C-alpha positions as CSV (number, residue, x, y, z in Angstrom):
1,M,29.0,6.4,-10.4
2,K,26.9,4.2,-12.6
3,L,27.0,6.1,-15.8
4,G,30.4,4.9,-17.0
5,K,29.5,1.3,-16.1
6,R,25.9,0.9,-17.0
7,L,25.3,1.7,-20.7
8,G,22.2,0.7,-22.5
9,V,20.7,0.9,-26.0
10,A,17.7,2.4,-27.8
11,A,14.0,2.5,-27.0
12,V,11.3,0.1,-28.1
13,T,7.5,0.3,-28.4
14,L,5.1,0.2,-25.5
15,S,2.8,-2.7,-24.9
16,L,-0.5,-2.1,-23.0
17,L,-0.4,-2.6,-19.3
18,G,-3.9,-2.4,-17.8
19,V,-4.2,-4.6,-14.8
20,V,-5.0,-4.4,-11.1
21,L,-1.9,-4.0,-8.8
22,A,-1.5,-5.3,-5.3
23,G,0.2,-2.6,-3.2
24,C,1.4,-2.1,0.3
25,S,1.0,0.9,2.6
26,S,4.2,2.9,3.1
27,N,4.0,2.2,6.8
28,N,3.2,-1.5,7.0
29,A,4.1,-3.9,4.2
30,A,2.2,-6.7,5.9
31,A,-1.1,-4.7,5.7
32,A,-1.4,-4.8,1.9
33,T,-4.0,-2.7,0.2
34,S,-5.3,-3.1,-3.3
35,D,-4.6,-0.2,-5.7
36,K,-6.7,-0.1,-8.8
37,W,-4.5,0.3,-11.8
38,S,-6.8,3.1,-13.1
39,T,-6.2,5.0,-9.8
40,V,-2.4,4.6,-10.0
41,V,-2.4,5.8,-13.6
42,K,-4.7,8.7,-12.9
43,T,-2.6,9.9,-10.0
44,A,0.7,9.3,-11.8
45,K,-0.6,11.4,-14.8
46,K,-1.5,14.2,-12.4
47,E,2.0,14.0,-10.8
48,G,3.4,14.2,-14.3
49,T,6.9,13.1,-13.7
50,V,9.1,10.5,-12.0
51,K,12.5,11.3,-10.7
52,S,15.0,8.5,-10.5
53,V,18.5,8.1,-9.1
54,G,21.0,5.7,-10.6
55,M,18.8,4.8,-13.5
56,P,20.2,6.8,-16.5
57,D,19.0,6.4,-20.0
58,T,22.3,4.7,-21.0
59,W,22.1,1.9,-18.4
60,A,20.5,-1.4,-19.3
61,N,18.2,0.4,-21.8
62,W,16.3,2.3,-19.1
63,I,15.6,4.8,-21.9
64,G,13.3,2.2,-23.5
65,S,11.0,2.1,-20.5
66,W,11.2,5.8,-19.7
67,N,10.1,6.5,-23.3
68,D,7.4,3.9,-23.1
69,I,6.0,5.4,-19.9
70,K,6.1,8.9,-21.4
71,A,4.3,7.8,-24.6
72,K,1.6,5.8,-22.8
73,Y,1.0,7.7,-19.6
74,G,2.4,11.2,-20.2
75,V,4.8,10.8,-17.3
76,S,8.1,12.5,-17.9
77,H,11.4,11.3,-16.4
78,K,14.5,12.8,-14.9
79,D,17.6,11.0,-13.5
80,T,20.6,11.8,-11.4
81,D,23.3,9.2,-11.8
82,M,24.8,7.8,-8.6
83,S,26.0,4.6,-6.9
84,S,23.8,2.5,-4.7
85,A,25.3,3.9,-1.6
86,Q,24.7,7.5,-2.8
87,E,21.1,6.6,-3.7
88,L,20.4,5.6,-0.1
89,Q,22.0,8.9,1.1
90,N,19.7,10.7,-1.3
91,F,16.6,8.9,0.0
92,K,17.7,9.8,3.5
93,N,18.6,13.4,3.1
94,V,16.4,14.9,0.4
95,Q,12.8,15.7,1.2
96,G,9.8,17.5,-0.1
97,K,9.4,18.4,-3.8
98,K,13.1,17.7,-4.4
99,A,12.9,14.1,-3.2
100,S,13.6,11.4,-5.7
101,D,11.0,8.7,-6.4
102,I,12.7,5.5,-7.4
103,G,16.2,4.1,-7.5
104,D,18.1,1.1,-8.7
105,I,20.4,-0.6,-6.1
106,G,22.3,-3.8,-5.8
107,I,20.1,-6.2,-3.8
108,N,23.0,-6.7,-1.4
109,V,22.2,-3.2,0.0
110,G,18.4,-3.9,0.0
111,P,18.4,-5.1,3.6
112,T,20.3,-1.9,4.7
113,A,17.8,0.3,3.0
114,T,15.0,-1.5,4.6
115,K,16.5,-1.4,8.1
116,K,17.1,2.3,7.8
117,N,13.4,2.8,7.0
118,L,14.2,4.5,3.6
119,L,11.8,2.5,1.4
120,M,8.2,2.4,0.5
121,P,7.0,-1.3,0.2
122,Y,5.1,-2.1,-2.9
123,R,4.2,-5.4,-4.7
124,S,2.8,-5.6,-8.2
125,Q,0.8,-8.4,-9.7
126,Y,4.2,-9.9,-10.9
127,W,5.3,-10.5,-7.3
128,N,4.9,-14.2,-7.3
129,K,6.9,-14.5,-10.6
130,I,10.0,-13.1,-8.9
131,P,12.4,-15.7,-7.4
132,T,12.5,-15.8,-3.6
133,W,16.3,-15.0,-3.6
134,A,15.6,-11.8,-5.5
135,K,13.0,-10.1,-3.3
136,D,12.2,-8.9,0.2
137,K,9.3,-10.9,1.5
138,K,7.5,-7.8,2.7
139,G,7.9,-5.9,-0.6
140,Y,10.5,-3.4,0.3
141,W,12.7,-4.4,-2.7
142,A,12.6,-6.7,-5.6
143,A,15.1,-7.3,-8.5
144,G,14.0,-6.3,-12.0
145,Y,16.9,-7.9,-13.8
146,T,20.1,-9.9,-13.2
147,G,23.7,-9.7,-13.9
148,T,26.4,-12.4,-13.8
149,I,30.1,-11.7,-13.3
150,A,32.0,-12.2,-16.5
151,F,35.3,-11.5,-18.1
152,I,35.8,-9.1,-21.1
153,T,39.1,-9.1,-22.9
154,D,40.3,-6.4,-25.4
155,T,42.2,-8.4,-28.0
156,K,43.9,-5.3,-29.1
157,N,45.9,-5.6,-25.9
158,V,45.7,-9.4,-25.2
159,K,46.0,-12.2,-27.7
160,A,42.6,-13.7,-28.4
161,A,44.0,-17.2,-27.5
162,D,44.9,-15.9,-24.1
163,A,41.4,-14.5,-23.3
164,P,40.5,-16.1,-19.9
165,K,37.5,-18.4,-19.7
166,S,38.0,-19.3,-16.0
167,W,39.5,-18.0,-12.9
168,A,42.3,-20.6,-13.3
169,D,43.0,-19.0,-16.8
170,L,43.1,-15.6,-15.2
171,T,45.8,-16.8,-12.8
172,K,48.0,-18.0,-15.6
173,G,47.9,-14.8,-17.7
174,N,50.4,-12.0,-17.9
175,Y,47.9,-9.2,-18.6
176,K,46.5,-6.6,-16.2
177,V,43.1,-7.2,-14.6
178,S,40.6,-4.4,-13.8
179,V,38.0,-4.9,-11.1
180,G,36.8,-1.5,-10.1
181,D,36.2,0.1,-6.8
182,V,35.5,-2.6,-4.2
183,A,34.7,0.0,-1.6
184,T,31.6,1.4,-3.4
185,E,30.7,-0.6,-6.4
186,A,28.3,-3.6,-6.3
187,Q,29.9,-4.9,-9.5
188,A,33.4,-5.0,-7.9
189,Q,32.1,-6.5,-4.7
190,Y,30.4,-9.3,-6.6
191,A,33.6,-9.9,-8.6
192,V,35.3,-10.7,-5.3
193,L,32.4,-13.0,-4.3
194,A,32.5,-14.7,-7.7
195,A,36.2,-15.5,-7.3
196,A,35.6,-16.6,-3.7
197,H,32.8,-19.0,-4.9
198,A,35.1,-20.5,-7.5
199,K,37.6,-21.2,-4.8
200,G,35.1,-22.7,-2.3
201,G,33.9,-19.6,-0.5
202,S,30.5,-17.9,-0.1
203,E,28.9,-14.6,1.1
204,T,30.1,-15.4,4.6
205,N,33.6,-16.4,3.6
206,V,35.1,-14.2,0.9
207,K,38.7,-14.9,2.0
208,P,39.3,-17.2,-1.0
209,G,38.4,-14.3,-3.3
210,I,40.5,-11.8,-1.3
211,D,43.4,-14.2,-1.5
212,F,42.9,-14.6,-5.2
213,F,43.2,-10.9,-5.9
214,A,46.0,-10.4,-3.4
215,D,48.0,-12.9,-5.4
216,L,47.3,-11.0,-8.6
217,H,48.4,-7.8,-6.9
218,K,51.6,-9.4,-5.7
219,K,52.4,-10.2,-9.3
220,D,51.6,-6.6,-10.3
221,R,48.7,-7.7,-12.3
222,L,45.9,-5.6,-10.8
223,S,45.1,-2.6,-12.9
224,T,44.0,0.8,-11.4
225,V,42.2,1.7,-14.6
226,D,38.4,2.1,-14.0
227,T,36.2,-0.4,-15.7
228,S,34.3,2.2,-17.7
229,I,33.3,2.3,-21.4
230,D,35.5,5.4,-21.9
231,N,38.6,3.5,-20.8
232,F,37.6,0.6,-23.1
233,K,37.2,3.1,-26.0
234,K,40.6,4.5,-25.3
235,G,42.1,1.0,-25.3
236,E,43.3,1.3,-21.7
237,Q,41.8,-2.1,-20.6
238,Q,43.3,-5.5,-21.0
239,V,40.9,-7.8,-19.1
240,A,38.1,-6.6,-16.9
241,V,35.8,-8.4,-14.4
242,V,32.3,-6.9,-15.0
243,W,28.6,-7.8,-15.2
244,D,27.8,-9.8,-18.4
245,F,25.4,-7.1,-19.6
246,N,28.0,-4.4,-19.2
247,A,30.5,-6.4,-21.2
248,L,28.0,-7.1,-24.0
249,N,26.9,-3.5,-24.1
250,Y,30.4,-2.1,-24.1
251,R,31.2,-4.3,-27.0
252,K,28.2,-3.1,-29.0
253,L,28.6,0.5,-28.2
254,I,32.3,0.6,-29.1
255,G,31.6,-1.2,-32.3
256,G,34.2,-1.6,-35.0
257,D,35.8,-5.1,-35.2
258,K,33.1,-7.5,-34.0
259,D,35.8,-9.9,-32.7
260,R,37.8,-7.3,-30.8
261,F,36.2,-8.0,-27.4
262,K,36.0,-11.6,-26.1
263,I,33.4,-12.2,-23.4
264,S,33.1,-15.3,-21.2
265,I,31.3,-16.5,-18.1
266,P,33.9,-18.1,-15.8
267,T,33.5,-21.8,-16.2
268,D,34.8,-22.7,-12.8
269,G,32.3,-20.6,-11.0
270,T,30.6,-17.2,-10.9
271,V,27.8,-15.2,-9.2
272,T,24.5,-14.1,-10.5
273,S,22.7,-11.3,-8.6
274,G,20.2,-8.6,-9.3
275,Y,19.5,-4.9,-9.1
276,A,16.4,-3.9,-7.3
277,E,14.1,-1.0,-8.2
278,V,13.2,0.6,-4.9
279,L,10.7,3.3,-4.0
280,N,11.6,6.2,-1.8
281,K,9.5,6.4,1.3
282,K,9.6,10.2,0.9
283,A,8.9,10.1,-2.8
284,A,7.6,13.4,-4.3
285,H,5.7,11.4,-6.9
286,P,4.7,8.1,-5.2
287,A,2.1,7.1,-7.8
288,A,4.5,7.7,-10.6
289,A,7.1,5.6,-8.8
290,K,4.6,2.7,-8.4
291,L,3.7,3.0,-12.1
292,A,7.4,2.9,-13.1
293,R,8.2,-0.1,-10.9
294,S,5.2,-2.0,-12.2
295,F,6.0,-1.3,-15.8
296,I,9.6,-2.4,-15.3
297,L,8.3,-5.8,-14.2
298,S,5.8,-6.0,-17.0
299,D,6.5,-8.1,-20.1
300,Q,7.5,-5.1,-22.1
301,G,9.6,-3.6,-19.3
302,Q,11.5,-6.9,-19.0
303,I,12.0,-7.0,-22.8
304,N,13.3,-3.4,-22.7
305,L,16.0,-4.5,-20.1
306,A,17.0,-7.4,-22.2
307,K,17.5,-5.1,-25.1
308,G,20.1,-3.5,-22.9
309,F,21.7,-7.0,-22.4
310,A,20.3,-7.4,-18.8
311,R,18.6,-10.7,-18.2
312,P,15.0,-10.3,-17.0
313,I,14.2,-11.4,-13.5
314,R,11.0,-13.0,-14.7
315,S,11.7,-16.4,-16.4
316,D,8.2,-16.6,-17.8
317,V,8.7,-13.6,-20.2
318,K,9.3,-14.8,-23.8
319,L,11.9,-12.7,-25.4
320,P,11.8,-12.0,-29.2
321,D,14.3,-14.0,-31.0
322,S,16.1,-10.8,-32.1
323,V,16.6,-9.9,-28.5
324,K,17.4,-13.3,-27.1
325,S,20.1,-13.9,-29.8
326,Q,22.1,-10.9,-28.6
327,L,22.6,-12.4,-25.1
328,L,25.1,-15.1,-24.2
329,P,23.7,-18.6,-24.5
330,D,22.1,-20.2,-21.5
331,S,24.6,-23.0,-21.6
332,D,27.3,-20.6,-20.5
333,Y,25.6,-20.2,-17.1
334,K,26.1,-23.7,-15.7
335,N,28.2,-22.9,-12.7
336,V,26.4,-20.0,-11.1
337,Y,26.0,-19.2,-7.5
338,H,23.1,-17.1,-5.9
339,V,23.6,-15.4,-2.6
340,K,21.7,-17.5,0.0
341,N,21.5,-14.8,2.7
342,N,21.4,-11.2,1.6
343,D,21.6,-10.0,5.2
344,K,24.9,-11.8,5.7
345,W,26.2,-10.7,2.3
346,N,25.3,-7.1,3.2
347,T,27.3,-7.5,6.4
348,T,30.3,-8.8,4.5
349,T,30.2,-6.0,1.9
350,V,30.5,-3.4,4.7
351,K,33.8,-5.0,5.6
352,L,35.1,-5.5,2.0
353,A,36.7,-2.0,1.6
354,Q,38.9,-2.6,4.6
355,M,39.7,-6.2,3.6
356,W,40.6,-5.1,0.1
357,Q,42.8,-2.3,1.3
358,S,44.7,-4.3,4.0
359,D,44.6,-7.8,2.5
360,V,44.9,-7.1,-1.2
361,M,46.5,-3.7,-1.8
362,G,48.6,-4.0,1.4
363,K,50.1,-7.3,0.4
364,K,53.0,-6.8,-2.0
């Protein structure tokens, strides 16, 4: 479930978005149509609501955009929190008035959702501002924000001087390391890929990452504690491997001693990836779904996400100094890997659960 792992912050003010959007028909992305923004807004207002899955208020400051959309367009919002895999099952199985409209999935499962014919293709006027690696060329999915695998250390349990800054440091420690559920969570799967990259691997060769965590398990250093904010609050974490925006958000929401949590981007290699806002082909409120996706990619929508510590996918958006200052410095992201082939990475993730069980947890 995402709720315990994707916690955001408060809402901000809406900026005007009055532009023409380029859309795609739900049957053929290549046969693009032009939807006037006024038509999208008019229809979305009539629909009156947008139902999301995996996009709770408390994740990456989604509440900022939901509140803005409500204030500007009168479109209410409801969410059911779930994992990426559960979202796709929801898209597949729920129909009619109960169907959800929009979801937020790891881009590694974007190809699967597309092949299963679950998505409604749609491209806004921001399409060309999204990096090629972060979108489907036909418009079935596109990332709205990025995350980079990071370490977060609770210095109530680990000496600050021992907080890892690299995978090499992690190997030398004597603390427990939490990763999460590799079978179902994109964050945990990318943690394996990040370790693999640091050791010379890639999306088609995650064995170096599997071997890395197998070695930790042999030394009894893998924790079974979930990487959730509740467990951080209870002091049950020592070091966790999570998205950078989760780490920053946990630290802020827990509060207290500002130096309690040490956060670092692994200097010897990590992975940056994205989460894609996808539209359900069976959406009960298709216009509201389009409006929401478009707003998320607008300047204000991108700033809203940054307020929740997620880095906007659009590099041309200028963040207010007060927002930019709460993120980690750009200089921390020198050794970052982007998946070169999402189809191949998707194939790998399907095998990861079995690999983790047999080659990590089974080796002791």
